[in-house]
C-alpha positions as CSV (number, residue, x, y, z in Angstrom):
1,M,7.3,-17.0,1.2
2,S,10.7,-17.7,-0.4
3,I,13.8,-15.7,-1.5
4,R,14.2,-15.0,-5.3
5,F,17.9,-14.6,-6.4
6,G,19.0,-12.2,-9.2
7,K,18.9,-8.6,-10.2
8,S,15.8,-6.9,-11.3
9,P,14.6,-3.6,-12.6
10,A,14.3,-1.2,-9.4
11,R,13.3,2.2,-8.5
12,Y,15.8,4.2,-6.6
13,Y,15.6,7.5,-4.5
14,T,18.5,9.9,-4.2
15,Y,19.3,10.9,-0.6
16,D,22.3,12.6,0.6
17,G,24.2,11.8,-2.6
18,K,23.3,8.0,-2.4
19,Q,20.9,6.0,-4.3
20,L,18.4,4.1,-2.1
21,P,16.3,1.4,-3.4
22,S,12.6,1.6,-2.9
23,V,10.8,-0.5,-0.4
24,T,8.8,-2.2,-3.1
25,S,11.9,-3.1,-5.0
26,I,13.5,-4.7,-2.0
27,L,10.3,-6.8,-1.6
28,T,10.6,-8.2,-5.1
29,L,13.2,-10.4,-3.6
30,L,10.2,-12.3,-2.0
31,S,8.8,-15.0,-4.3
32,K,5.0,-14.3,-4.5
33,G,3.3,-17.6,-5.0
34,A,-0.2,-16.3,-5.2
35,L,0.8,-14.6,-8.4
36,I,1.3,-17.9,-10.2
37,P,-2.4,-19.0,-10.3
38,W,-3.3,-15.3,-11.0
39,A,-1.1,-15.3,-14.1
40,A,-2.4,-18.6,-15.3
41,N,-6.1,-17.4,-14.9
42,C,-5.1,-14.2,-16.9
43,A,-4.1,-16.7,-19.9
44,M,-7.1,-18.9,-19.5
45,D,-9.5,-15.7,-19.3
46,K,-7.8,-14.6,-22.6
47,V,-8.3,-17.8,-24.4
48,A,-12.0,-18.2,-22.9
49,S,-12.7,-14.4,-24.2
50,Y,-11.5,-15.2,-27.7
51,V,-13.5,-18.4,-28.0
52,S,-16.7,-16.7,-26.9
53,T,-16.6,-14.4,-29.7
54,Q,-16.1,-17.0,-32.3
55,S,-19.2,-18.3,-34.2
56,T,-17.4,-20.6,-36.6
57,H,-14.5,-23.2,-36.4
58,I,-11.2,-21.8,-35.2
59,F,-8.3,-22.7,-37.5
60,L,-4.9,-23.9,-36.2
61,H,-3.0,-20.5,-37.1
62,Q,-5.6,-18.7,-35.2
63,W,-5.1,-20.8,-31.9
64,Q,-1.4,-20.0,-32.3
65,D,-2.1,-16.3,-32.3
66,V,-4.4,-16.7,-29.3
67,F,-1.9,-18.8,-27.4
68,D,0.9,-16.3,-28.0
69,Q,-1.4,-13.5,-26.5
70,A,-2.4,-15.6,-23.6
71,R,1.2,-16.1,-22.5
72,T,1.9,-12.4,-21.9
73,A,-1.8,-11.6,-20.8
74,Y,-0.6,-11.3,-17.2
75,K,1.7,-8.6,-18.2
76,Q,-1.1,-6.4,-19.7
77,A,-3.4,-7.1,-16.6
78,S,-0.6,-6.0,-14.2
79,I,0.0,-2.7,-16.2
80,E,-4.0,-2.1,-16.1
81,A,-4.0,-3.0,-12.3
82,A,-1.0,-0.6,-11.6
83,D,-2.8,2.2,-13.7
84,Y,-6.1,1.8,-11.8
85,G,-4.2,1.7,-8.4
86,T,-2.7,5.0,-9.4
87,Y,-5.9,6.4,-10.4
88,I,-7.4,5.5,-7.1
89,H,-4.4,7.0,-5.2
90,T,-4.8,10.2,-7.2
91,L,-8.5,10.4,-6.2
92,C,-7.5,9.9,-2.6
93,E,-4.9,12.7,-2.8
94,Y,-7.5,15.1,-4.3
95,Y,-10.0,14.2,-1.5
96,F,-7.4,15.4,1.1
97,K,-7.0,18.6,-0.8
98,G,-10.7,19.3,-0.4
99,Y,-12.2,17.8,-3.5
100,E,-14.6,14.8,-3.8
101,I,-14.2,13.9,-7.4
102,E,-16.9,11.9,-8.9
103,S,-15.7,9.1,-11.4
104,P,-17.6,8.1,-14.5
105,H,-16.7,4.5,-13.9
106,E,-19.5,2.8,-11.7
107,Q,-16.9,0.6,-9.7
108,T,-14.6,3.4,-9.0
109,Q,-17.4,5.7,-7.7
110,K,-18.7,3.1,-5.4
111,L,-15.2,2.5,-4.1
112,M,-14.6,6.4,-3.7
113,T,-17.9,6.8,-1.9
114,S,-17.1,4.2,0.4
115,F,-13.7,5.8,0.9
116,Y,-15.2,9.2,1.6
117,A,-17.8,7.7,4.1
118,W,-14.8,6.0,5.9
119,C,-12.9,9.1,6.2
120,K,-15.8,11.0,7.7
121,K,-16.9,8.2,10.0
122,H,-13.5,8.0,11.6
123,N,-12.6,11.8,11.6
124,V,-9.5,11.2,9.4
125,K,-7.4,14.4,9.6
126,P,-4.3,14.2,7.0
127,I,-1.0,15.1,8.3
128,E,0.9,14.3,5.2
129,T,0.0,12.5,1.8
130,E,2.4,11.0,-0.7
131,V,5.6,11.8,1.2
132,V,8.9,10.2,0.6
133,V,10.7,8.9,3.7
134,Y,14.3,7.6,4.0
135,G,15.3,4.7,6.1
136,D,18.7,2.8,6.7
137,G,19.4,1.7,3.2
138,Y,16.1,2.2,1.6
139,A,13.4,4.7,0.8
140,G,9.8,4.9,-0.2
141,R,6.6,6.9,-0.7
142,V,4.1,6.8,1.9
143,D,0.3,7.1,1.0
144,L,-1.1,8.8,4.1
145,I,-0.1,9.8,7.6
146,C,-3.1,10.9,9.4
147,E,-4.7,11.5,12.9
148,I,-7.7,9.3,13.2
149,D,-10.3,7.7,15.7
150,Q,-8.9,4.4,17.0
151,F,-12.1,2.5,15.9
152,W,-10.3,-0.8,16.0
153,Y,-9.9,-0.6,19.8
154,K,-12.5,-0.6,22.2
155,S,-11.8,1.7,25.2
156,K,-12.1,-0.1,28.8
157,D,-13.2,3.3,30.2
158,K,-16.9,3.2,30.9
159,A,-17.3,6.9,30.2
160,D,-15.8,6.5,26.8
161,Q,-17.9,3.4,26.1
162,K,-21.1,5.2,27.1
163,L,-20.3,8.3,25.1
164,G,-18.8,6.4,22.2
165,R,-15.6,8.3,22.6
166,R,-12.6,7.0,20.7
167,K,-8.9,7.7,21.3
168,R,-7.2,10.0,18.7
169,V,-3.9,8.3,17.2
170,I,-1.5,8.9,14.6
171,V,-1.6,6.2,11.9
172,L,0.3,5.4,8.7
173,I,-1.8,4.0,6.0
174,D,-0.9,2.3,2.8
175,F,-3.6,2.2,0.1
176,K,-4.1,-1.2,-1.7
177,T,-6.4,-1.9,-4.6
178,G,-7.6,-5.5,-5.7
179,K,-9.8,-8.2,-4.8
180,G,-10.1,-9.9,-1.3
181,S,-6.5,-11.1,-0.9
182,Y,-4.0,-9.7,1.6
183,Y,-0.3,-10.5,0.8
184,A,2.3,-11.5,3.4
185,E,4.7,-8.6,2.3
186,W,2.4,-5.9,3.2
187,P,3.2,-6.0,6.9
188,L,6.9,-5.7,5.9
189,Q,6.3,-2.9,3.7
190,T,4.2,-0.9,6.2
191,S,6.7,-1.4,9.0
192,A,9.5,-0.2,6.8
193,Y,7.6,2.9,6.0
194,R,6.8,3.6,9.6
195,R,10.5,3.1,10.7
196,A,11.6,5.6,8.0
197,W,9.1,8.1,8.8
198,D,10.1,8.1,12.4
199,K,13.7,8.2,11.5
200,S,13.8,10.8,8.7
201,I,10.7,13.1,9.5
202,A,9.3,12.7,13.0
203,C,10.7,14.7,15.8
204,E,11.9,13.1,18.8
205,H,10.4,15.7,21.1
206,F,7.0,15.2,19.6
207,D,4.7,12.3,20.8
208,G,1.2,11.4,20.5
209,C,-1.2,13.7,18.7
210,G,0.7,17.0,19.2
211,K,2.2,16.7,22.5
212,F,5.7,18.0,23.2
213,R,7.9,16.0,25.3
214,D,10.7,18.9,25.2
215,S,9.6,22.3,24.6
216,T,13.1,23.5,23.5
217,C,12.4,22.1,20.1
218,K,12.2,24.8,17.5
219,K,11.7,23.1,14.2
220,H,8.5,22.3,12.5
221,C,7.6,18.9,14.2
222,F,5.6,15.9,13.2
223,D,4.3,13.0,15.4
224,I,6.0,9.6,15.5
225,I,3.8,6.8,14.2
226,Q,1.6,5.0,16.7
227,Y,-0.2,2.5,14.4
228,H,0.2,1.4,10.9
229,G,-1.8,-0.6,8.4
230,V,-3.4,-1.1,5.0
231,L,-6.7,0.4,3.6
232,K,-7.9,-2.1,1.2
233,F,-10.1,-0.8,-1.8
234,N,-11.9,-4.2,-2.7
235,K,-12.9,-4.3,-6.2
236,E,-15.3,-7.2,-5.5
237,T,-17.2,-5.6,-2.7
238,C,-16.6,-2.0,-3.8
239,R,-15.9,-1.2,-0.2
240,V,-12.9,-0.1,1.8
241,N,-11.5,-1.8,4.9
242,Y,-8.6,-1.1,7.2
243,K,-6.5,-3.8,8.5
244,D,-4.1,-2.8,11.4
245,M,-0.6,-4.3,11.2
246,T,0.8,-2.8,14.3
247,P,1.0,-5.9,16.6
248,T,3.8,-7.6,14.7
249,Y,5.7,-4.4,13.9
250,E,9.1,-5.3,15.5
251,R,9.2,-8.7,13.9
252,D,8.1,-7.4,10.5
253,L,10.7,-4.6,10.6
254,D,13.5,-7.1,11.5
255,A,12.6,-9.3,8.6
256,F,12.5,-6.5,6.2
257,M,16.0,-5.1,7.4
258,L,17.4,-8.5,6.6
259,L,16.0,-8.2,3.1
260,V,17.9,-4.8,2.8
261,K,21.0,-6.5,3.6
262,F,20.4,-9.2,1.1
263,W,19.4,-6.7,-1.4
264,E,22.8,-5.0,-0.9
265,L,24.5,-8.3,-1.4
266,V,22.8,-9.4,-4.7
267,N,23.0,-6.0,-6.2
268,E,26.6,-4.9,-5.1
269,S,28.5,-3.8,-8.2
């Protein structure tokens, strides 16, 4: 990864009279090398698609039109991907409201069927969905805070192993839609969300699946986050897969906070 200089369009949240940049806006400071070959492939796909529809010779002026469209093909693909990701997010949100909506799109239906099965298998209990959180100099929207079986960890307790019991934990999950790739900025993004949740929403008296540390607390309390990761909606396999990003939490958060400081320097007026 490398740092990209210069101002860019950004999303802001208003909090306590201040404009806070979104987590995803701050992460645009990172140069995403993987997007370069993707953009090139979008251009080539556009050209190949046009050629495959032509049964006669292609004149020079026609090629010019094709090349002009190919140069911006990645923009249209990006818009379509964002719209599709929003659609998936909406279906997930409705599921946690009690609705399993069937999609007329075959790929989407396969993805959502996998998601519904994943949630039931691991006993996902939503705590909050699509909630805005505020950190030190930034803000963002978290897809899901939930209580879930810790299926990625094998208990050392023999009784748990025999009965197949899993520890219940509080997890922050960010939904991602795409093909097989996992991007280097995702651990930074989820660590930032986790820190912001713990700072702005979670209660210091509340820790671990509803257990009070201090019974004097009177407000409506939420748990602090114990684990965080990404739930990938893989468009190639039509399945969902969770990747835990907790082990490098402190390092990832430190890296993100450096980006926050850099953002303030680059965008100061």
